[in-house]
PADO-898475 format. One record per residue (C-alpha): x, y, z; residue number from 1; residue in one letter. Coordinates in nm, 4 decimals. Layout:
// residues N
[[X Y Z] NUM 'A'] ...
//
This chain:
// residues 381
[[-3.5331 -1.7681 -2.6807] 1 'M'] [[-3.3042 -1.4787 -2.8124] 2 'A'] [[-3.3853 -1.2722 -3.1253] 3 'K'] [[-3.1801 -1.3875 -3.4376] 4 'K'] [[-2.9731 -1.0632 -3.5449] 5 'V'] [[-3.0206 -1.0163 -3.9222] 6 'S'] [[-2.7394 -1.0273 -4.1355] 7 'R'] [[-2.7529 -0.6318 -4.2141] 8 'A'] [[-2.7442 -0.5667 -3.8291] 9 'K'] [[-2.4118 -0.8224 -3.7718] 10 'Q'] [[-2.2686 -0.6178 -4.0678] 11 'R'] [[-2.3348 -0.3419 -3.9134] 12 'E'] [[-2.1724 -0.4099 -3.5919] 13 'A'] [[-1.8432 -0.5711 -3.7903] 14 'L'] [[-1.8170 -0.2508 -3.9731] 15 'A'] [[-1.8149 -0.0607 -3.6327] 16 'A'] [[-1.5657 -0.2623 -3.4783] 17 'A'] [[-1.3680 -0.2376 -3.7627] 18 'A'] [[-1.3656 0.1211 -3.7726] 19 'A'] [[-1.2726 0.1319 -3.3732] 20 'A'] [[-0.9416 0.0041 -3.4449] 21 'V'] [[-0.6583 0.2484 -3.4377] 22 'Q'] [[-0.4211 0.1642 -3.6765] 23 'V'] [[-0.0715 0.2845 -3.6123] 24 'P'] [[0.1245 0.5242 -3.8428] 25 'E'] [[0.4328 0.2918 -3.8379] 26 'R'] [[0.5097 -0.0838 -3.7548] 27 'C'] [[0.7933 -0.3313 -3.8016] 28 'D'] [[0.5866 -0.5220 -4.0373] 29 'V'] [[0.2631 -0.5038 -4.2155] 30 'V'] [[0.0778 -0.7813 -4.3821] 31 'V'] [[-0.1539 -0.7322 -4.6478] 32 'V'] [[-0.4206 -1.0145 -4.6493] 33 'G'] [[-0.5686 -1.1357 -4.3184] 34 'G'] [[-0.6589 -1.5112 -4.4652] 35 'G'] [[-0.5060 -1.8390 -4.3756] 36 'A'] [[-0.1393 -1.7378 -4.4919] 37 'A'] [[-0.1735 -1.3752 -4.3609] 38 'G'] [[-0.2484 -1.4598 -4.0153] 39 'L'] [[-0.0095 -1.7031 -3.9618] 40 'V'] [[0.2650 -1.4728 -4.1046] 41 'A'] [[0.1505 -1.1870 -3.8608] 42 'A'] [[0.1551 -1.4053 -3.5559] 43 'V'] [[0.4946 -1.5506 -3.6370] 44 'C'] [[0.6096 -1.2138 -3.6608] 45 'A'] [[0.4972 -1.0795 -3.3887] 46 'A'] [[0.5876 -1.3715 -3.1409] 47 'E'] [[0.9558 -1.3020 -3.3031] 48 'A'] [[0.9196 -0.9592 -3.1553] 49 'G'] [[0.7678 -0.7370 -3.4276] 50 'A'] [[0.5010 -0.4910 -3.4079] 51 'S'] [[0.2484 -0.6259 -3.6598] 52 'V'] [[-0.0494 -0.4767 -3.8589] 53 'V'] [[-0.2705 -0.6660 -4.0676] 54 'V'] [[-0.4571 -0.4851 -4.3258] 55 'F'] [[-0.8034 -0.6946 -4.4512] 56 'E'] [[-1.0318 -0.5594 -4.6939] 57 'R'] [[-1.3251 -0.7973 -4.5578] 58 'E'] [[-1.5064 -0.6838 -4.2261] 59 'L'] [[-1.3396 -0.9912 -4.0773] 60 'E'] [[-1.0405 -1.2137 -4.1343] 61 'C'] [[-0.9965 -1.5426 -4.1796] 62 'G'] [[-1.3482 -1.5585 -4.3246] 63 'R'] [[-1.2458 -1.7865 -4.6156] 64 'K'] [[-1.1257 -2.0760 -4.3481] 65 'I'] [[-1.4894 -2.0946 -4.2269] 66 'L'] [[-1.5750 -2.2574 -4.5935] 67 'A'] [[-1.2947 -2.4946 -4.6424] 68 'T'] [[-1.3565 -2.8828 -4.6061] 69 'G'] [[-1.7656 -2.8078 -4.6177] 70 'N'] [[-1.7129 -2.5982 -4.3077] 71 'G'] [[-1.4916 -2.8783 -4.1308] 72 'R'] [[-1.1720 -2.7435 -4.2725] 73 'C'] [[-0.9246 -3.0054 -4.4024] 74 'N'] [[-0.6084 -2.8131 -4.2872] 75 'F'] [[-0.3456 -3.0416 -4.3894] 76 'A'] [[-0.2850 -3.3924 -4.5180] 77 'H'] [[-0.0406 -3.6541 -4.3806] 78 'E'] [[0.1432 -3.6900 -4.6887] 79 'N'] [[0.2444 -3.3162 -4.8050] 80 'L'] [[0.3810 -3.4513 -5.1444] 81 'D'] [[0.4995 -3.1117 -5.3121] 82 'A'] [[0.4011 -3.2879 -5.6329] 83 'A'] [[0.0484 -3.2613 -5.5757] 84 'R'] [[0.1375 -2.8688 -5.6228] 85 'C'] [[0.2412 -2.6549 -5.9186] 86 'N'] [[0.5597 -2.5323 -5.8711] 87 'N'] [[0.7047 -2.8442 -5.6694] 88 'P'] [[1.0626 -2.7749 -5.6786] 89 'Q'] [[0.9489 -2.4318 -5.5419] 90 'F'] [[0.7424 -2.5701 -5.2954] 91 'V'] [[1.0103 -2.7931 -5.1877] 92 'R'] [[1.2712 -2.4952 -5.1412] 93 'G'] [[1.0000 -2.3375 -4.9175] 94 'V'] [[0.8488 -2.6324 -4.7117] 95 'C'] [[1.1338 -2.8716 -4.7234] 96 'G'] [[1.0814 -3.2754 -4.7117] 97 'P'] [[0.6788 -3.3797 -4.6782] 98 'A'] [[0.7837 -3.5197 -4.3154] 99 'D'] [[0.9269 -3.1753 -4.1924] 100 'A'] [[0.6671 -2.9856 -4.3735] 101 'W'] [[0.3898 -3.1652 -4.2003] 102 'L'] [[0.6176 -3.1263 -3.8266] 103 'A'] [[0.6122 -2.7669 -3.8759] 104 'D'] [[0.2464 -2.7113 -3.9572] 105 'V'] [[0.1350 -2.9652 -3.6824] 106 'L'] [[0.3845 -2.7780 -3.4130] 107 'A'] [[0.2005 -2.4393 -3.5098] 108 'F'] [[-0.1518 -2.5738 -3.4643] 109 'W'] [[-0.0257 -2.7815 -3.1464] 110 'R'] [[0.0983 -2.4019 -3.0305] 111 'G'] [[-0.2839 -2.2807 -3.0571] 112 'C'] [[-0.4123 -2.5374 -2.8401] 113 'G'] [[-0.5610 -2.7724 -3.1327] 114 'M'] [[-0.6272 -3.1166 -3.1420] 115 'A'] [[-0.7136 -3.3109 -3.4964] 116 'W'] [[-0.8320 -3.6127 -3.6270] 117 'V'] [[-0.7346 -3.7925 -3.9767] 118 'S'] [[-0.9641 -3.9240 -4.2291] 119 'E'] [[-0.8011 -4.1368 -4.4767] 120 'S'] [[-0.5219 -3.8993 -4.4492] 121 'G'] [[-0.7217 -3.5685 -4.4613] 122 'R'] [[-0.6285 -3.3716 -4.1225] 123 'L'] [[-0.9415 -3.2070 -3.9648] 124 'Y'] [[-0.9454 -3.0352 -3.6520] 125 'P'] [[-1.0792 -3.2515 -3.3626] 126 'M'] [[-1.4259 -3.0603 -3.3344] 127 'S'] [[-1.4781 -3.1272 -3.6837] 128 'L'] [[-1.5497 -2.7391 -3.7517] 129 'Q'] [[-1.3819 -2.4456 -3.9710] 130 'A'] [[-1.4625 -2.2112 -3.6884] 131 'A'] [[-1.2288 -2.3735 -3.4409] 132 'S'] [[-0.9496 -2.3342 -3.6776] 133 'V'] [[-1.0101 -1.9570 -3.7299] 134 'R'] [[-1.0737 -1.8693 -3.3794] 135 'N'] [[-0.7895 -2.0337 -3.2588] 136 'L'] [[-0.5583 -1.8345 -3.5340] 137 'L'] [[-0.7551 -1.5256 -3.4321] 138 'L'] [[-0.7035 -1.5722 -3.0494] 139 'A'] [[-0.3347 -1.6543 -3.1496] 140 'R'] [[-0.2789 -1.3389 -3.3332] 141 'A'] [[-0.4459 -1.1119 -3.0569] 142 'R'] [[-0.2402 -1.2496 -2.7688] 143 'R'] [[0.0759 -1.1711 -2.9948] 144 'A'] [[-0.0562 -0.8170 -3.0401] 145 'G'] [[-0.1460 -0.8007 -3.3826] 146 'V'] [[-0.3361 -0.5387 -3.4604] 147 'V'] [[-0.6246 -0.6472 -3.7211] 148 'L'] [[-0.6997 -0.3804 -3.9252] 149 'A'] [[-1.0341 -0.4671 -4.1227] 150 'C'] [[-1.2418 -0.3099 -4.3506] 151 'G'] [[-0.9403 -0.1416 -4.5194] 152 'R'] [[-0.7756 -0.1963 -4.8578] 153 'E'] [[-0.4622 -0.0886 -5.0154] 154 'A'] [[-0.4035 -0.0690 -5.3905] 155 'A'] [[-0.0350 0.0050 -5.3329] 156 'S'] [[0.2279 -0.0095 -5.0984] 157 'L'] [[0.1920 0.3678 -5.0396] 158 'G'] [[-0.1353 0.3351 -4.8974] 159 'E'] [[-0.0210 0.0998 -4.5978] 160 'L'] [[0.1059 0.2210 -4.2523] 161 'P'] [[0.4903 0.2630 -4.2622] 162 'R'] [[0.7055 -0.0414 -4.2105] 163 'A'] [[1.0409 -0.1713 -4.2459] 164 'A'] [[0.8938 -0.5149 -4.4059] 165 'A'] [[0.5955 -0.5888 -4.5711] 166 'T'] [[0.4118 -0.9381 -4.6132] 167 'V'] [[0.1715 -0.9436 -4.9460] 168 'V'] [[-0.0723 -1.2325 -4.8182] 169 'A'] [[-0.3526 -1.1130 -5.0545] 170 'C'] [[-0.4554 -1.3099 -5.3749] 171 'G'] [[-0.7665 -1.3695 -5.6018] 172 'G'] [[-0.6543 -1.0681 -5.8461] 173 'G'] [[-0.6114 -0.8301 -5.5586] 174 'A'] [[-0.4884 -0.5128 -5.6879] 175 'E'] [[-0.1868 -0.4427 -5.4722] 176 'L'] [[-0.0419 -0.7672 -5.6408] 177 'V'] [[-0.0423 -0.6174 -5.9471] 178 'G'] [[0.0942 -0.2932 -5.8591] 179 'S'] [[0.4512 -0.4199 -5.7570] 180 'L'] [[0.6211 -0.4001 -6.0475] 181 'G'] [[0.7023 -0.7265 -6.0201] 182 'L'] [[0.6109 -1.0619 -6.2740] 183 'E'] [[0.2442 -1.1999 -6.1911] 184 'A'] [[0.0498 -1.4444 -6.3826] 185 'R'] [[-0.3245 -1.3362 -6.3980] 186 'P'] [[-0.5322 -1.5028 -6.1582] 187 'F'] [[-0.8414 -1.7774 -6.2808] 188 'S'] [[-1.0437 -2.0071 -6.0565] 189 'P'] [[-0.9382 -2.3555 -5.9964] 190 'V'] [[-1.0828 -2.6387 -5.7516] 191 'L'] [[-1.4209 -2.6064 -5.9521] 192 'C'] [[-1.6354 -2.8382 -6.1530] 193 'P'] [[-1.5665 -2.9286 -6.5016] 194 'V'] [[-1.7966 -2.8453 -6.7777] 195 'A'] [[-1.8203 -3.1757 -7.0295] 196 'A'] [[-2.0594 -3.3393 -7.2592] 197 'R'] [[-2.1032 -3.7126 -7.2975] 198 'P'] [[-1.9178 -3.8249 -7.6052] 199 'V'] [[-2.1819 -4.1297 -7.6283] 200 'D'] [[-2.5024 -3.8914 -7.7427] 201 'A'] [[-2.7429 -4.1759 -7.5556] 202 'G'] [[-2.6165 -4.1236 -7.1994] 203 'F'] [[-2.8273 -3.8083 -7.0738] 204 'D'] [[-2.6745 -3.6522 -6.8226] 205 'L'] [[-2.9794 -3.4396 -6.6975] 206 'A'] [[-3.1268 -3.8203 -6.6087] 207 'A'] [[-2.8545 -3.8615 -6.3321] 208 'V'] [[-2.8193 -3.4826 -6.2426] 209 'D'] [[-2.7284 -3.4994 -5.9021] 210 'G'] [[-2.6269 -3.8895 -5.8599] 211 'R'] [[-2.2743 -3.9789 -5.7113] 212 'R'] [[-2.0649 -4.2752 -5.8271] 213 'A'] [[-1.7329 -4.4288 -5.6981] 214 'R'] [[-1.5163 -4.4229 -6.0152] 215 'A'] [[-1.1710 -4.4465 -6.1585] 216 'H'] [[-1.1109 -4.0994 -6.3877] 217 'A'] [[-0.8350 -4.0782 -6.6453] 218 'A'] [[-0.7489 -3.7306 -6.8177] 219 'L'] [[-0.6637 -3.8308 -7.1729] 220 'L'] [[-0.4983 -3.5587 -7.4288] 221 'R'] [[-0.4727 -3.6656 -7.7794] 222 'G'] [[-0.5389 -3.9929 -7.7015] 223 'G'] [[-0.2829 -4.0152 -7.4212] 224 'R'] [[-0.3444 -4.0458 -7.0244] 225 'E'] [[-0.2085 -3.7293 -6.8577] 226 'V'] [[-0.3749 -3.7568 -6.5313] 227 'F'] [[-0.5911 -4.0060 -6.3267] 228 'A'] [[-0.7673 -4.0126 -6.0170] 229 'E'] [[-0.9899 -4.2479 -5.8030] 230 'D'] [[-1.2726 -4.0926 -5.6120] 231 'G'] [[-1.6121 -3.9960 -5.6008] 232 'E'] [[-1.7572 -3.8217 -5.8995] 233 'V'] [[-2.0547 -3.6037 -5.9118] 234 'L'] [[-2.2877 -3.5889 -6.2115] 235 'F'] [[-2.4719 -3.2637 -6.2889] 236 'R'] [[-2.6603 -3.1655 -6.6095] 237 'S'] [[-2.4033 -2.9748 -6.7515] 238 'W'] [[-2.0963 -3.1824 -6.6693] 239 'G'] [[-1.8943 -3.3405 -6.3705] 240 'L'] [[-1.8520 -3.2257 -6.0300] 241 'S'] [[-1.7056 -3.3730 -5.7054] 242 'G'] [[-1.3499 -3.3807 -5.5117] 243 'I'] [[-1.2011 -3.5710 -5.8239] 244 'V'] [[-1.3025 -3.3314 -6.0691] 245 'M'] [[-1.1672 -3.0246 -5.8896] 246 'F'] [[-0.8537 -3.2163 -5.9103] 247 'D'] [[-0.8951 -3.2364 -6.2921] 248 'F'] [[-0.9982 -2.8684 -6.2740] 249 'S'] [[-0.6349 -2.7819 -6.2599] 250 'R'] [[-0.4996 -2.9881 -6.5369] 251 'R'] [[-0.7688 -2.9722 -6.7867] 252 'V'] [[-0.7925 -2.8348 -7.1257] 253 'E'] [[-1.1112 -2.7408 -7.3874] 254 'A'] [[-1.1386 -3.0614 -7.5748] 255 'G'] [[-0.9515 -3.3087 -7.3337] 256 'D'] [[-1.1369 -3.6435 -7.2996] 257 'V'] [[-1.2389 -3.7336 -6.9200] 258 'I'] [[-1.3110 -4.1439 -6.9251] 259 'R'] [[-1.4588 -4.2404 -6.6488] 260 'L'] [[-1.4279 -4.6088 -6.5089] 261 'D'] [[-1.7617 -4.6515 -6.2768] 262 'L'] [[-1.6734 -5.0637 -6.2244] 263 'T'] [[-1.3233 -4.9102 -6.1075] 264 'C'] [[-1.1611 -5.1646 -6.2931] 265 'G'] [[-1.3016 -5.4612 -6.1796] 266 'M'] [[-1.2697 -5.5904 -6.5484] 267 'G'] [[-1.4818 -5.8514 -6.7382] 268 'A'] [[-1.4123 -6.1693 -6.5105] 269 'E'] [[-1.5156 -6.0125 -6.2090] 270 'K'] [[-1.8167 -5.8785 -6.3453] 271 'L'] [[-1.9431 -6.1635 -6.4768] 272 'A'] [[-2.2740 -6.2551 -6.3117] 273 'G'] [[-2.3361 -5.9231 -6.1849] 274 'L'] [[-2.6088 -5.6941 -6.2750] 275 'V'] [[-2.6105 -5.3456 -6.3214] 276 'P'] [[-2.8023 -5.2514 -6.0407] 277 'E'] [[-2.5574 -5.4650 -5.8134] 278 'G'] [[-2.2623 -5.2279 -5.9175] 279 'V'] [[-2.4105 -4.9150 -6.0433] 280 'L'] [[-2.6340 -4.6219 -5.8813] 281 'D'] [[-2.9762 -4.7400 -5.9858] 282 'P'] [[-3.0349 -4.4421 -6.1914] 283 'Q'] [[-2.7082 -4.4475 -6.3457] 284 'V'] [[-2.7889 -4.8094 -6.4501] 285 'A'] [[-3.1188 -4.6639 -6.5803] 286 'R'] [[-2.9612 -4.3952 -6.7795] 287 'A'] [[-2.6936 -4.6441 -6.9596] 288 'L'] [[-2.9225 -4.8659 -7.0779] 289 'G'] [[-2.8576 -5.1943 -7.2801] 290 'K'] [[-2.4671 -5.3567 -7.1941] 291 'D'] [[-2.4630 -5.0850 -6.8977] 292 'A'] [[-2.1833 -5.2420 -6.7250] 293 'L'] [[-1.9542 -5.2774 -7.0436] 294 'A'] [[-2.0488 -4.8786 -7.1024] 295 'R'] [[-1.9606 -4.8050 -6.7329] 296 'A'] [[-1.6429 -4.9188 -6.7689] 297 'A'] [[-1.5451 -4.6738 -7.0453] 298 'A'] [[-1.7785 -4.4091 -7.0166] 299 'L'] [[-1.6186 -4.0639 -7.2169] 300 'D'] [[-1.6895 -3.7052 -7.2060] 301 'F'] [[-1.5492 -3.3866 -7.3940] 302 'R'] [[-1.4171 -3.0946 -7.1836] 303 'V'] [[-1.5965 -2.7635 -7.2579] 304 'E'] [[-1.3954 -2.5888 -6.9766] 305 'G'] [[-1.4788 -2.5224 -6.6385] 306 'L'] [[-1.7808 -2.4657 -6.4201] 307 'A'] [[-1.9036 -2.2849 -6.1248] 308 'E'] [[-1.5957 -2.0909 -6.1289] 309 'T'] [[-1.7670 -1.8038 -5.9037] 310 'N'] [[-1.7379 -2.0918 -5.6264] 311 'K'] [[-1.3706 -2.1799 -5.6831] 312 'A'] [[-1.2021 -2.2820 -5.3961] 313 'Q'] [[-0.8668 -2.1379 -5.5322] 314 'V'] [[-0.7605 -1.8717 -5.7488] 315 'K'] [[-0.4552 -1.9974 -5.9440] 316 'R'] [[-0.2056 -1.7159 -6.0443] 317 'G'] [[-0.0052 -1.4431 -5.8768] 318 'G'] [[0.3679 -1.3308 -5.8196] 319 'L'] [[0.5787 -1.5705 -6.0087] 320 'L'] [[0.7662 -1.7769 -5.7566] 321 'A'] [[1.0979 -1.7231 -5.9294] 322 'S'] [[1.1380 -1.3888 -5.8066] 323 'Q'] [[1.1249 -1.5125 -5.4759] 324 'F'] [[1.3977 -1.6744 -5.2107] 325 'D'] [[1.2426 -1.9633 -5.1215] 326 'P'] [[1.4541 -1.9740 -4.7766] 327 'A'] [[1.2813 -1.6463 -4.6769] 328 'T'] [[0.9999 -1.5771 -4.9421] 329 'L'] [[1.1742 -1.2438 -5.0254] 330 'G'] [[1.1653 -1.0465 -5.3089] 331 'A'] [[1.5150 -1.0835 -5.4561] 332 'C'] [[1.5019 -0.7622 -5.6069] 333 'E'] [[1.2990 -0.5879 -5.3184] 334 'R'] [[1.4555 -0.6078 -4.9983] 335 'P'] [[1.2157 -0.5950 -4.7184] 336 'G'] [[0.9137 -0.7384 -4.9414] 337 'L'] [[0.8049 -1.0813 -4.8632] 338 'F'] [[0.5008 -1.2767 -4.9932] 339 'A'] [[0.2967 -1.6021 -4.9099] 340 'C'] [[-0.0129 -1.8232 -4.9525] 341 'G'] [[-0.2206 -1.7195 -5.2679] 342 'E'] [[-0.0551 -1.3979 -5.3311] 343 'A'] [[0.2303 -1.6367 -5.4738] 344 'L'] [[0.1727 -1.8310 -5.7871] 345 'D'] [[0.1166 -2.1596 -5.5919] 346 'V'] [[-0.1750 -2.3799 -5.6037] 347 'D'] [[-0.2684 -2.7437 -5.4942] 348 'A'] [[-0.4857 -3.0384 -5.5393] 349 'D'] [[-0.7606 -3.0961 -5.2781] 350 'C'] [[-0.7308 -3.2734 -4.9777] 351 'G'] [[-0.5206 -3.0106 -4.7357] 352 'G'] [[-0.2489 -2.8998 -4.9814] 353 'F'] [[-0.3679 -2.5558 -5.0293] 354 'N'] [[-0.3977 -2.4797 -4.6634] 355 'L'] [[-0.0590 -2.6697 -4.5747] 356 'A'] [[0.1209 -2.4401 -4.7978] 357 'W'] [[-0.0629 -2.1228 -4.6670] 358 'A'] [[0.0285 -2.2182 -4.3095] 359 'W'] [[0.4161 -2.3144 -4.3818] 360 'K'] [[0.4803 -1.9852 -4.6383] 361 'S'] [[0.3488 -1.7694 -4.3455] 362 'G'] [[0.5649 -1.9138 -4.1036] 363 'I'] [[0.8411 -1.8521 -4.3311] 364 'V'] [[0.7219 -1.5053 -4.4810] 365 'A'] [[0.6574 -1.3990 -4.1309] 366 'G'] [[0.9645 -1.5168 -3.9612] 367 'S'] [[1.1805 -1.3471 -4.2313] 368 'A'] [[1.0292 -1.0334 -4.2148] 369 'A'] [[1.0489 -0.9936 -3.8562] 370 'A'] [[1.3917 -1.0830 -3.8712] 371 'E'] [[1.4477 -0.8209 -4.1431] 372 'Y'] [[1.2364 -0.5532 -3.9506] 373 'A'] [[1.4147 -0.5978 -3.6055] 374 'L'] [[1.7501 -0.5919 -3.7742] 375 'L'] [[1.6521 -0.2803 -3.9800] 376 'A'] [[1.5173 -0.1413 -3.5984] 377 'R'] [[1.8671 -0.2185 -3.4529] 378 'K'] [[2.0715 -0.0563 -3.7211] 379 'D'] [[1.8564 0.2902 -3.6868] 380 'K'] [[1.9242 0.3024 -3.3271] 381 'N'] 
//
């Protein structure tokens, strides 16, 4: 049996491979950020005939893709509704109608040689392995001649290879985003659990820590419902987690109330004659105690903030979308500068919407950057 290589040795090998990459002083398009959006932008620019270099601060490109969808990569959704994103009007301007947006994303991945499957509208690679998505993307980039310059970070455009066009695809607080002289919203974590406490002091979260329940969840602000969603909720000793709460994390404010209906709207008539353990997780039923079913229909929690933000799936914030042309994702006041993915102030709910935005915005920005660069090359000649 082959001896397992330690993480330290793996990192050494990656560092050596990154250092061995020869980065040209000039190129047509430089892409800052080798994540999902940046790699797609690089592929589209290179396949359009541009010479492309990707600058990535990590020792590998596309590492975050491996963690998406619990390692299975929920890469899109069958119903790409822009209303699931902030800045929905801008997203529609970039991506077009939902059916066209999905068609473009699937065409790109079909071009990578990938098949996919659907689970309740969520699309996954047929392999159910996020590594397949990243490997296919890297392989296509290399076939197109993209130079992947990993282990390199630029704090300003002046530290990049000289290029006719630059695509900014780095998010999460990258220093370069703040150096562009454009307006930006500060980065903050979303798609993470919610810190909350039961309004009913008789319900002990510690007693149900780690238990899951199907629920209809409503977000109340000042007594008025502002958002609702059905799905699985995970109880934690400090609050609420699970996919539904990840979506709530994009909308909650301290002091809001999250109301869970663990009976999923069955109502008194359907619940008549049923016993708590016939409807609820037995541990949750015990924690609710007397009149468990009635209490389960309206279980309130007061929001304190977000939790486990260091593990958040997405960073909200980035360059204000109003400064960019949705047709090209070019900066209106900075010719030759383009942005995509998390570099722009666009984020979305769970379900493949964020990656679908990354793919499509990368296609738009990369294609437009190549067109701009090649025209500049032609004019110079």
